[in-house]
N, C-alpha and C positions, 0 to 999 in steps of 0.2 A: 742084587742077590736077595732072595726072599727066604726067610727061615721062620717057621712057626708064626706066620702072619706079619712079621716085621721086615721092613725093607732096609737093607744096608747098601749104601753106594760105595763103590770101589774108587780109590784115588791112586792113580799111577804116579809115583814120585819120579820126576825127571823122565817119565815114560820108560822106566826100567823095571823089569821083573827081577833082575839080579844085578850084581856088580859087573858081571861079564857082558851085559847088554850095553851098547853104546848109548850115551845120553841122547834123548829125543830121536831115537831111531824110527824110521818110517814104518817098518814092519811091526814093531812093538806098539806104535801108536794105533795102527789099524787093528791089532789084536785087542787093545784096550777098548776101542770103540765098539768092536763086535761084542765084547763082554759087558758093555754098558757102563764102563768106568768113566768117571769124571776126568776130563782131560784139561789141564791148565797149561798154557804156554805163556811164559813171560817174555815180552818183547821190549827190549830197552829202546828208548828214544835216542836217536843220534843228534849231534849238535846241529845238523841241518834240518831237523824236524822230521826226518824219516825214521823208519824202523830198521 
């Protein structure tokens, strides 16, 4: 997002626009990417070394 020459990056929290959205929903993730939002996914490591 650019305003008055300054760039502000959007950050989608848990990939939700509102509490009504499911956490990490695919459609909301796609919308965030289209809007240029910073998308962060936390992937826990399992005991067997996988994700």
